[in-house]
MARGU-863057 format. One record per residue: x, y, z of N, C-alpha, C in turn; residue in three letters. Coordinates in nm, 3 decimals. Layout:
BEGIN
X, Y, Z, X, Y, Z, X, Y, Z, ala
...
END
This chain:
BEGIN
7.839, 3.553, -2.508, 7.755, 3.531, -2.390, 7.755, 3.384, -2.349, met
7.741, 3.296, -2.449, 7.741, 3.154, -2.421, 7.876, 3.111, -2.364, lys
7.982, 3.173, -2.414, 8.116, 3.139, -2.365, 8.130, 3.175, -2.217, thr
8.076, 3.291, -2.179, 8.083, 3.334, -2.038, 8.006, 3.237, -1.948, ile
7.886, 3.194, -1.995, 7.805, 3.101, -1.915, 7.879, 2.968, -1.898, ile
7.941, 2.923, -2.009, 8.016, 2.798, -2.001, 8.131, 2.809, -1.900, lys
8.200, 2.923, -1.904, 8.312, 2.944, -1.812, 8.262, 2.945, -1.667, ile
8.146, 3.009, -1.643, 8.089, 3.012, -1.508, 8.050, 2.873, -1.460, leu
7.987, 2.795, -1.550, 7.946, 2.659, -1.513, 8.066, 2.572, -1.483, leu
8.170, 2.586, -1.567, 8.291, 2.508, -1.543, 8.354, 2.547, -1.409, ile
8.353, 2.678, -1.381, 8.409, 2.726, -1.254, 8.332, 2.672, -1.135, gly
8.198, 2.672, -1.143, 8.116, 2.619, -1.034, 8.140, 2.470, -1.013, leu
8.153, 2.400, -1.127, 8.175, 2.256, -1.120, 8.309, 2.225, -1.055, phe
8.412, 2.300, -1.097, 8.545, 2.278, -1.040, 8.548, 2.312, -0.890, met
8.473, 2.418, -0.855, 8.465, 2.455, -0.714, 8.400, 2.347, -0.631, gly
8.293, 2.285, -0.687, 8.225, 2.176, -0.617, 8.318, 2.057, -0.598, tyr
8.396, 2.025, -0.704, 8.490, 1.914, -0.694, 8.593, 1.937, -0.585, leu
8.645, 2.060, -0.580, 8.744, 2.093, -0.478, 8.683, 2.079, -0.338, val
8.558, 2.129, -0.323, 8.488, 2.119, -0.194, 8.466, 1.974, -0.154, phe
8.420, 1.892, -0.253, 8.389, 1.752, -0.223, 8.514, 1.675, -0.185, ala
8.620, 1.694, -0.261, 8.745, 1.624, -0.232, 8.799, 1.666, -0.096, val
8.794, 1.797, -0.068, 8.842, 1.846, 0.061, 8.761, 1.788, 0.175, thr
8.628, 1.781, 0.155, 8.539, 1.729, 0.260, 8.565, 1.582, 0.287, lys
8.578, 1.505, 0.178, 8.596, 1.362, 0.192, 8.731, 1.326, 0.254, leu
8.831, 1.408, 0.227, 8.965, 1.376, 0.274, 9.006, 1.459, 0.396, his
8.908, 1.525, 0.458, 8.941, 1.600, 0.579, 8.966, 1.503, 0.692, ser
9.050, 1.539, 0.788, 9.079, 1.448, 0.899, 8.951, 1.408, 0.971, pro
8.946, 1.281, 1.017, 8.826, 1.231, 1.084, 8.792, 1.314, 1.206, ala
8.897, 1.369, 1.272, 8.874, 1.447, 1.394, 8.794, 1.573, 1.368, glu
8.798, 1.624, 1.243, 8.728, 1.747, 1.211, 8.584, 1.724, 1.169, glu
8.550, 1.601, 1.141, 8.412, 1.572, 1.100, 8.319, 1.577, 1.221, arg
8.195, 1.604, 1.192, 8.094, 1.617, 1.298, 8.018, 1.486, 1.311, val
7.987, 1.449, 1.434, 7.905, 1.330, 1.458, 7.765, 1.357, 1.405, cys
7.732, 1.291, 1.295, 7.605, 1.318, 1.228, 7.492, 1.225, 1.273, ser
7.526, 1.111, 1.330, 7.423, 1.015, 1.373, 7.480, 0.922, 1.479, ala
7.389, 0.859, 1.553, 7.427, 0.767, 1.659, 7.365, 0.631, 1.628, leu
7.448, 0.528, 1.623, 7.400, 0.393, 1.594, 7.432, 0.303, 1.714, asn
7.327, 0.265, 1.789, 7.345, 0.182, 1.909, 7.293, 0.042, 1.879, ile
7.379, -0.057, 1.896, 7.337, -0.196, 1.878, 7.353, -0.271, 2.010, ser
7.258, -0.359, 2.037, 7.255, -0.434, 2.162, 7.281, -0.582, 2.131, ile
7.387, -0.634, 2.186, 7.419, -0.777, 2.171, 7.349, -0.850, 2.283, asp
7.228, -0.896, 2.255, 7.146, -0.952, 2.363, 7.096, -1.090, 2.323, asn
7.158, -1.194, 2.379, 7.109, -1.330, 2.356, 7.041, -1.385, 2.480, asn
6.998, -1.293, 2.565, 6.926, -1.332, 2.687, 6.776, -1.335, 2.658, ser
6.704, -1.402, 2.748, 6.558, -1.406, 2.736, 6.498, -1.268, 2.761, thr
6.568, -1.185, 2.839, 6.513, -1.058, 2.883, 6.585, -0.942, 2.813, tyr
6.512, -0.869, 2.730, 6.569, -0.754, 2.659, 6.547, -0.628, 2.742, asp
6.610, -0.620, 2.857, 6.584, -0.508, 2.947, 6.672, -0.387, 2.918, phe
6.783, -0.405, 2.848, 6.868, -0.293, 2.806, 6.845, -0.270, 2.657, val
6.799, -0.150, 2.622, 6.776, -0.117, 2.482, 6.844, 0.015, 2.448, asp
6.824, 0.062, 2.324, 6.889, 0.185, 2.278, 6.849, 0.305, 2.364, ser
6.721, 0.313, 2.399, 6.675, 0.426, 2.481, 6.743, 0.427, 2.618, asp
6.761, 0.308, 2.675, 6.826, 0.302, 2.806, 6.972, 0.347, 2.797, tyr
7.041, 0.303, 2.692, 7.181, 0.344, 2.673, 7.191, 0.496, 2.660, val
7.102, 0.555, 2.581, 7.104, 0.700, 2.565, 7.072, 0.771, 2.696, gln
6.984, 0.713, 2.777, 6.951, 0.776, 2.905, 7.072, 0.774, 2.999, ser
7.153, 0.668, 2.992, 7.274, 0.661, 3.075, 7.372, 0.770, 3.034, val
7.390, 0.788, 2.903, 7.481, 0.892, 2.853, 7.430, 1.032, 2.886, leu
7.298, 1.049, 2.874, 7.238, 1.179, 2.903, 7.255, 1.215, 3.050, lys
7.239, 1.115, 3.138, 7.255, 1.138, 3.281, 7.396, 1.185, 3.314, lys
7.494, 1.135, 3.240, 7.634, 1.174, 3.261, 7.672, 1.297, 3.179, glu
7.571, 1.359, 3.112, 7.589, 1.481, 3.033, 7.692, 1.463, 2.922, lys
7.687, 1.346, 2.859, 7.774, 1.318, 2.745, 7.695, 1.349, 2.617, ile
7.735, 1.456, 2.546, 7.667, 1.499, 2.423, 7.746, 1.445, 2.304, val
7.675, 1.385, 2.209, 7.744, 1.322, 2.097, 7.708, 1.385, 1.963, leu
7.580, 1.381, 1.925, 7.540, 1.431, 1.793, 7.568, 1.581, 1.783, glu
7.634, 1.618, 1.671, 7.668, 1.758, 1.649, 7.807, 1.795, 1.696, gly
7.870, 1.708, 1.777, 8.004, 1.732, 1.825, 8.107, 1.686, 1.722, glu
8.223, 1.750, 1.719, 8.331, 1.702, 1.635, 8.381, 1.569, 1.688, lys
8.409, 1.476, 1.596, 8.453, 1.344, 1.637, 8.581, 1.352, 1.721, leu
8.665, 1.450, 1.689, 8.789, 1.466, 1.763, 8.768, 1.507, 1.908, gly
8.650, 1.563, 1.937, 8.619, 1.606, 2.074, 8.547, 1.499, 2.155, asn
8.514, 1.387, 2.090, 8.441, 1.280, 2.158, 8.541, 1.176, 2.210, ile
8.537, 1.154, 2.340, 8.627, 1.061, 2.405, 8.562, 0.922, 2.407, asn
8.605, 0.836, 2.316, 8.544, 0.703, 2.304, 8.565, 0.620, 2.430, leu
8.683, 0.630, 2.489, 8.712, 0.554, 2.611, 8.622, 0.599, 2.726, glu
8.596, 0.730, 2.732, 8.507, 0.782, 2.837, 8.366, 0.724, 2.823, glu
8.318, 0.714, 2.700, 8.185, 0.658, 2.676, 8.182, 0.511, 2.718, ile
8.284, 0.436, 2.680, 8.289, 0.294, 2.715, 8.293, 0.276, 2.867, glu
8.375, 0.355, 2.934, 8.386, 0.344, 3.080, 8.255, 0.382, 3.148, asn
8.190, 0.486, 3.096, 8.062, 0.531, 3.152, 7.958, 0.420, 3.145, cys
7.950, 0.355, 3.029, 7.851, 0.249, 3.011, 7.887, 0.124, 3.092, leu
8.014, 0.090, 3.097, 8.055, -0.031, 3.169, 8.045, -0.014, 3.320, glu
8.039, 0.110, 3.367, 8.017, 0.135, 3.510, 7.872, 0.111, 3.549, asp
7.784, 0.103, 3.450, 7.643, 0.079, 3.478, 7.623, -0.067, 3.518, asn
7.551, -0.094, 3.626, 7.539, -0.233, 3.675, 7.465, -0.327, 3.581, pro
7.389, -0.272, 3.485, 7.313, -0.357, 3.393, 7.386, -0.383, 3.262, tyr
7.505, -0.323, 3.245, 7.580, -0.337, 3.120, 7.711, -0.410, 3.148, ile
7.735, -0.515, 3.071, 7.856, -0.595, 3.088, 7.976, -0.530, 3.018, asp
7.959, -0.492, 2.891, 8.069, -0.432, 2.816, 8.015, -0.339, 2.708, ser
8.101, -0.249, 2.663, 8.063, -0.153, 2.558, 8.184, -0.127, 2.468, ala
8.158, -0.111, 2.339, 8.263, -0.079, 2.242, 8.216, 0.037, 2.156, glu
8.299, 0.138, 2.141, 8.263, 0.258, 2.065, 8.365, 0.284, 1.953, cys
8.314, 0.326, 1.838, 8.400, 0.367, 1.727, 8.316, 0.453, 1.633, tyr
8.382, 0.526, 1.542, 8.306, 0.607, 1.446, 8.338, 0.563, 1.304, his
8.237, 0.576, 1.218, 8.253, 0.536, 1.079, 8.310, 0.651, 0.997, ser
8.346, 0.622, 0.871, 8.400, 0.724, 0.782, 8.298, 0.834, 0.751, asp
8.171, 0.802, 0.765, 8.065, 0.899, 0.732, 8.024, 0.983, 0.853, arg
8.090, 0.966, 0.966, 8.059, 1.049, 1.081, 7.958, 0.990, 1.177, gly
7.920, 0.863, 1.157, 7.828, 0.798, 1.248, 7.905, 0.739, 1.367, thr
7.859, 0.768, 1.488, 7.921, 0.711, 1.606, 7.849, 0.581, 1.640, leu
7.923, 0.470, 1.645, 7.866, 0.338, 1.670, 7.898, 0.294, 1.812, cys
7.796, 0.246, 1.882, 7.813, 0.195, 2.018, 7.754, 0.055, 2.025, ile
7.837, -0.043, 2.054, 7.791, -0.181, 2.070, 7.791, -0.215, 2.218, asn
7.676, -0.257, 2.268, 7.659, -0.282, 2.412, 7.619, -0.428, 2.435, val
7.684, -0.491, 2.533, 7.645, -0.625, 2.578, 7.589, -0.613, 2.720, thr
7.459, -0.641, 2.739, 7.401, -0.630, 2.873, 7.449, -0.742, 2.965, pro
7.433, -0.720, 3.095, 7.452, -0.827, 3.191, 7.342, -0.932, 3.170, gln
7.365, -1.051, 3.221, 7.268, -1.159, 3.204, 7.223, -1.210, 3.341, lys
7.119, -1.151, 3.398, 7.070, -1.197, 3.529, 7.007, -1.334, 3.517, pro
7.030, -1.420, 3.618, 6.975, -1.554, 3.615, 6.896, -1.586, 3.743, ile
6.904, -1.498, 3.843, 6.835, -1.525, 3.970, 6.801, -1.394, 4.039, leu
6.681, -1.389, 4.098, 6.643, -1.276, 4.182, 6.657, -1.317, 4.328, met
6.732, -1.241, 4.405, 6.754, -1.273, 4.546, 6.676, -1.174, 4.633, val
6.595, -1.227, 4.724, 6.522, -1.146, 4.821, 6.547, -1.207, 4.958, met
6.660, -1.171, 5.018, 6.706, -1.233, 5.142, 6.627, -1.183, 5.262, ala
6.624, -1.265, 5.367, 6.550, -1.228, 5.487, 6.615, -1.113, 5.563, glu
6.742, -1.081, 5.532, 6.808, -0.967, 5.596, 6.775, -0.835, 5.526, asn
6.688, -0.841, 5.426, 6.644, -0.720, 5.356, 6.718, -0.692, 5.226, gly
6.826, -0.762, 5.198, 6.901, -0.740, 5.074, 6.824, -0.797, 4.955, glu
6.814, -0.716, 4.849, 6.743, -0.757, 4.728, 6.826, -0.719, 4.606, gln
6.846, -0.814, 4.517, 6.928, -0.789, 4.399, 6.911, -0.903, 4.299, tyr
6.953, -0.875, 4.175, 6.966, -0.981, 4.076, 7.108, -1.035, 4.083, tyr
7.122, -1.164, 4.056, 7.253, -1.226, 4.045, 7.277, -1.258, 3.899, leu
7.389, -1.208, 3.843, 7.414, -1.234, 3.701, 7.494, -1.363, 3.685, asp
7.520, -1.401, 3.562, 7.581, -1.530, 3.532, 7.722, -1.545, 3.589, lys
7.787, -1.432, 3.618, 7.922, -1.436, 3.675, 7.922, -1.422, 3.827, glu
7.804, -1.404, 3.886, 7.795, -1.388, 4.031, 7.794, -1.244, 4.077, gly
7.794, -1.149, 3.983, 7.785, -1.008, 4.021, 7.641, -0.974, 4.056, ala
7.624, -0.874, 4.143, 7.490, -0.833, 4.184, 7.445, -0.711, 4.105, thr
7.315, -0.703, 4.081, 7.253, -0.593, 4.009, 7.132, -0.547, 4.088, met
7.109, -0.417, 4.103, 6.993, -0.368, 4.181, 6.861, -0.404, 4.115, pro
6.758, -0.413, 4.197, 6.624, -0.449, 4.148, 6.543, -0.329, 4.101, leu
6.586, -0.208, 4.133, 6.497, -0.093, 4.123, 6.459, -0.053, 3.981, asp
6.538, -0.090, 3.880, 6.511, -0.044, 3.743, 6.419, -0.136, 3.665, lys
6.434, -0.266, 3.683, 6.363, -0.362, 3.599, 6.296, -0.468, 3.684, phe
6.184, -0.520, 3.633, 6.112, -0.628, 3.699, 6.116, -0.750, 3.608, asn
6.212, -0.839, 3.633, 6.233, -0.956, 3.548, 6.172, -1.079, 3.615, leu
6.107, -1.162, 3.534, 6.041, -1.281, 3.586, 6.141, -1.397, 3.594, gln
6.224, -1.393, 3.699, 6.325, -1.496, 3.721, 6.289, -1.581, 3.841, leu
6.356, -1.695, 3.852, 6.345, -1.775, 3.974, 6.390, -1.689, 4.092, cys
6.318, -1.699, 4.205, 6.346, -1.616, 4.321, 6.410, -1.699, 4.431, val
6.518, -1.647, 4.489, 6.582, -1.712, 4.604, 6.551, -1.631, 4.728, ala
6.502, -1.696, 4.831, 6.465, -1.630, 4.955, 6.532, -1.700, 5.073, thr
6.523, -1.636, 5.191, 6.571, -1.700, 5.311, 6.704, -1.646, 5.361, gly
6.781, -1.732, 5.426, 6.905, -1.694, 5.492, 7.019, -1.690, 5.390, asn
7.029, -1.578, 5.317, 7.123, -1.567, 5.205, 7.208, -1.441, 5.219, ile
7.337, -1.457, 5.211, 7.429, -1.345, 5.198, 7.481, -1.346, 5.054, thr
7.535, -1.233, 5.003, 7.592, -1.233, 4.868, 7.699, -1.341, 4.849, pro
7.779, -1.365, 4.952, 7.883, -1.468, 4.942, 7.821, -1.607, 4.931, gln
7.717, -1.633, 5.010, 7.649, -1.763, 5.003, 7.583, -1.780, 4.865, phe
7.522, -1.673, 4.816, 7.456, -1.680, 4.685, 7.556, -1.717, 4.576, ala
7.674, -1.656, 4.581, 7.774, -1.683, 4.478, 7.833, -1.822, 4.492, lys
7.859, -1.866, 4.615, 7.925, -1.994, 4.637, 7.831, -2.114, 4.628, gln
7.705, -2.096, 4.668, 7.615, -2.211, 4.680, 7.493, -2.208, 4.588, his
7.455, -2.091, 4.541, 7.334, -2.083, 4.459, 7.362, -2.054, 4.312, leu
7.478, -1.998, 4.282, 7.505, -1.955, 4.144, 7.501, -2.072, 4.045, leu
7.569, -2.181, 4.076, 7.571, -2.296, 3.986, 7.431, -2.357, 3.972, ser
7.360, -2.364, 4.084, 7.222, -2.415, 4.081, 7.133, -2.327, 3.995, leu
7.147, -2.196, 4.011, 7.068, -2.102, 3.931, 7.102, -2.113, 3.783, ala
7.231, -2.130, 3.750, 7.273, -2.152, 3.612, 7.201, -2.274, 3.554, his
7.200, -2.381, 3.632, 7.141, -2.506, 3.584, 6.991, -2.490, 3.561, tyr
6.923, -2.429, 3.657, 6.779, -2.409, 3.643, 6.748, -2.317, 3.526, ile
6.822, -2.206, 3.516, 6.797, -2.107, 3.410, 6.820, -2.168, 3.272, tyr
6.922, -2.254, 3.259, 6.957, -2.308, 3.128, 6.885, -2.436, 3.091, gly
6.803, -2.490, 3.181, 6.732, -2.615, 3.154, 6.586, -2.585, 3.120, asn
6.540, -2.621, 3.001, 6.402, -2.585, 2.961, 6.295, -2.634, 3.058, pro
6.314, -2.754, 3.114, 6.212, -2.805, 3.207, 6.217, -2.734, 3.341, phe
6.337, -2.731, 3.403, 6.346, -2.675, 3.537, 6.324, -2.523, 3.540, trp
6.358, -2.455, 3.433, 6.334, -2.310, 3.430, 6.185, -2.278, 3.434, ser
6.103, -2.370, 3.383, 5.958, -2.352, 3.390, 5.899, -2.407, 3.519, glu
5.963, -2.508, 3.575, 5.906, -2.577, 3.691, 5.942, -2.513, 3.825, gln
6.064, -2.466, 3.841, 6.108, -2.413, 3.971, 6.087, -2.262, 3.975, ile
6.004, -2.216, 4.067, 5.979, -2.073, 4.078, 6.046, -2.010, 4.200, glu
6.088, -2.093, 4.297, 6.149, -2.036, 4.418, 6.249, -2.133, 4.478, gln
6.360, -2.077, 4.525, 6.460, -2.148, 4.605, 6.458, -2.085, 4.744, ile
6.433, -2.165, 4.846, 6.434, -2.109, 4.981, 6.547, -2.172, 5.062, his
6.627, -2.087, 5.126, 6.741, -2.133, 5.206, 6.704, -2.122, 5.353, val
6.677, -2.235, 5.417, 6.656, -2.238, 5.561, 6.791, -2.232, 5.633, phe
6.888, -2.305, 5.577, 7.026, -2.304, 5.626, 7.114, -2.356, 5.513, ser
7.244, -2.357, 5.534, 7.335, -2.403, 5.429, 7.307, -2.548, 5.390, gln
7.259, -2.628, 5.485, 7.234, -2.770, 5.459, 7.087, -2.799, 5.434, asp
7.006, -2.695, 5.424, 6.863, -2.717, 5.404, 6.811, -2.618, 5.301, asn
6.825, -2.656, 5.176, 6.776, -2.575, 5.064, 6.655, -2.646, 5.005, ile
6.545, -2.575, 4.992, 6.420, -2.633, 4.943, 6.373, -2.559, 4.817, thr
6.324, -2.636, 4.720, 6.273, -2.580, 4.595, 6.121, -2.587, 4.595, leu
6.060, -2.482, 4.540, 5.915, -2.476, 4.530, 5.876, -2.478, 4.382, tyr
5.808, -2.583, 4.337, 5.772, -2.594, 4.195, 5.642, -2.522, 4.162, pro
5.624, -2.494, 4.034, 5.499, -2.433, 3.988, 5.388, -2.538, 3.978, arg
5.425, -2.657, 3.934, 5.325, -2.764, 3.914, 5.344, -2.870, 4.022, val
5.236, -2.903, 4.091, 5.242, -3.002, 4.197, 5.244, -2.934, 4.333, gly
5.160, -2.984, 4.423, 5.148, -2.925, 4.556, 5.244, -2.993, 4.654, asn
5.374, -2.977, 4.626, 5.476, -3.039, 4.709, 5.601, -2.952, 4.709, his
5.692, -2.979, 4.801, 5.822, -2.913, 4.802, 5.929, -3.015, 4.767, thr
6.043, -2.965, 4.718, 6.156, -3.052, 4.683, 6.272, -3.015, 4.774, ile
6.311, -3.105, 4.862, 6.418, -3.080, 4.957, 6.550, -3.125, 4.896, val
6.641, -3.029, 4.872, 6.772, -3.062, 4.817, 6.872, -3.100, 4.926, leu
6.854, -3.050, 5.047, 6.960, -3.058, 5.147, 7.059, -2.946, 5.117, gly
7.186, -2.978, 5.104, 7.282, -2.875, 5.063, 7.287, -2.869, 4.910, asp
7.372, -2.780, 4.858, 7.375, -2.758, 4.713, 7.468, -2.854, 4.639, ser
7.535, -2.943, 4.711, 7.626, -3.036, 4.646, 7.549, -3.139, 4.563, arg
7.606, -3.176, 4.450, 7.549, -3.281, 4.363, 7.404, -3.251, 4.323, asn
7.374, -3.122, 4.304, 7.235, -3.086, 4.273, 7.190, -3.145, 4.138, phe
7.283, -3.162, 4.044, 7.244, -3.219, 3.914, 7.193, -3.362, 3.930, glu
7.266, -3.442, 4.008, 7.222, -3.579, 4.033, 7.087, -3.580, 4.104, asp
7.070, -3.491, 4.201, 6.944, -3.485, 4.275, 6.828, -3.448, 4.183, lys
6.848, -3.349, 4.097, 6.740, -3.308, 4.008, 6.714, -3.411, 3.898, leu
6.817, -3.486, 3.860, 6.795, -3.595, 3.764, 6.708, -3.704, 3.825, asn
6.731, -3.732, 3.955, 6.646, -3.829, 4.025, 6.502, -3.777, 4.032, arg
6.490, -3.646, 4.059, 6.356, -3.587, 4.069, 6.285, -3.592, 3.935, met
6.357, -3.566, 3.828, 6.297, -3.570, 3.695, 6.248, -3.710, 3.662, leu
6.327, -3.811, 3.697, 6.286, -3.949, 3.674, 6.161, -3.983, 3.755, leu
6.155, -3.930, 3.878, 6.038, -3.954, 3.962, 5.915, -3.885, 3.903, phe
5.934, -3.766, 3.848, 5.824, -3.698, 3.779, 5.772, -3.783, 3.663, tyr
5.864, -3.844, 3.590, 5.825, -3.917, 3.469, 5.765, -4.054, 3.502, glu
5.820, -4.123, 3.604, 5.780, -4.261, 3.630, 5.693, -4.280, 3.754, lys
5.715, -4.194, 3.856, 5.647, -4.217, 3.984, 5.518, -4.141, 4.004, gly
5.526, -4.010, 3.993, 5.409, -3.927, 4.025, 5.289, -3.954, 3.935, leu
5.306, -3.983, 3.807, 5.187, -4.013, 3.726, 5.109, -4.134, 3.778, pro
5.177, -4.223, 3.849, 5.109, -4.342, 3.900, 5.033, -4.314, 4.030, gln
5.088, -4.227, 4.116, 5.027, -4.206, 4.247, 4.955, -4.071, 4.258, val
4.979, -3.981, 4.164, 4.916, -3.849, 4.170, 5.013, -3.742, 4.215, gly
5.005, -3.626, 4.153, 5.102, -3.518, 4.177, 5.084, -3.452, 4.314, trp
4.969, -3.471, 4.377, 4.945, -3.404, 4.506, 4.944, -3.501, 4.624, asn
4.995, -3.621, 4.604, 4.992, -3.720, 4.712, 5.094, -3.688, 4.821, arg
5.209, -3.630, 4.780, 5.317, -3.608, 4.876, 5.330, -3.461, 4.914, tyr
5.358, -3.440, 5.040, 5.380, -3.305, 5.091, 5.521, -3.256, 5.058, glu
5.618, -3.346, 5.070, 5.756, -3.312, 5.037, 5.826, -3.432, 4.976, ser
5.924, -3.402, 4.891, 6.005, -3.505, 4.828, 6.150, -3.470, 4.857, ile
6.217, -3.557, 4.932, 6.350, -3.529, 4.983, 6.456, -3.600, 4.899, asn
6.548, -3.520, 4.845, 6.656, -3.572, 4.761, 6.791, -3.564, 4.829, leu
6.794, -3.532, 4.957, 6.919, -3.504, 5.026, 7.006, -3.628, 5.044, ala
6.942, -3.748, 5.043, 7.017, -3.870, 5.068, 7.064, -3.931, 4.937, tyr
7.191, -3.967, 4.933, 7.253, -4.015, 4.810, 7.179, -4.136, 4.753, lys
7.140, -4.123, 4.626, 7.076, -4.233, 4.555, 6.935, -4.265, 4.599, gly
6.875, -4.179, 4.682, 6.742, -4.208, 4.735, 6.644, -4.094, 4.707, gln
6.517, -4.128, 4.713, 6.409, -4.030, 4.711, 6.317, -4.065, 4.828, ile
6.307, -3.976, 4.925, 6.226, -4.001, 5.044, 6.104, -3.910, 5.039, val
5.987, -3.969, 5.035, 5.864, -3.892, 5.020, 5.784, -3.889, 5.151, cys
5.730, -3.774, 5.181, 5.643, -3.759, 5.298, 5.502, -3.740, 5.249, lys
5.412, -3.835, 5.290, 5.275, -3.829, 5.244, 5.201, -3.710, 5.305, lys
5.108, -3.661, 5.228, 5.024, -3.551, 5.277, 4.922, -3.606, 5.376, arg
4.896, -3.529, 5.481, 4.797, -3.569, 5.580, 4.660, -3.526, 5.530, asn
4.577, -3.625, 5.495, 4.445, -3.596, 5.439, 4.332, -3.631, 5.537, asn
4.364, -3.640, 5.665, 4.260, -3.682, 5.763, 4.141, -3.586, 5.768, lys
4.173, -3.456, 5.750, 4.065, -3.358, 5.761, 4.005, -3.323, 5.627, asn
4.033, -3.402, 5.528, 3.981, -3.373, 5.395, 3.885, -3.482, 5.351, lys
END
């Protein structure tokens, strides 16, 4: 009796080994997608694209992953689907040996919100591409006025990059208003004045002059003394005093 039990146990053990070896060495295409691992490469201030959003994009396109055989999952189709989304810059898909489908997503990086007087509204990303406003409400510097997408890319993109990437100006400038190509005005958060850039050329030099004036000039005369501070003239700062007759 003991011999029969031993033979049965040995048989079961050998059967398990055969099953395990067969399972482990089965072609990857025959394995089932057992889990989904989505990682977001996001070094932006705004984490507006997350795992739930990525899954909602796939669900909208009726792409089913978990439970499907890996061989039936088109990795290129998933990447193309995600990269067609205006909020996603790039996507990479692959599956692990254990059947987990991995999706690495890099979101777009918006740096400016545009609300033009012609009714066009969009985010401008770091490369100059436009993104719709309808999904997310991001607290970015706002550009208003006489702006076309071409003007935004040619004349505002570099300025927006500079403001977004500068710790001081990103906190200080809340609005860029375009009256015309040669008349761009900045509206700061602190101080009851406007900053007239003129055109967008040499904006770094202009803002460096303004920063020096903030540090050396305004503390002496008061932050609300001037109505406007004009940086349009090379090497100069032209200030217009506020009219306080009725105050």
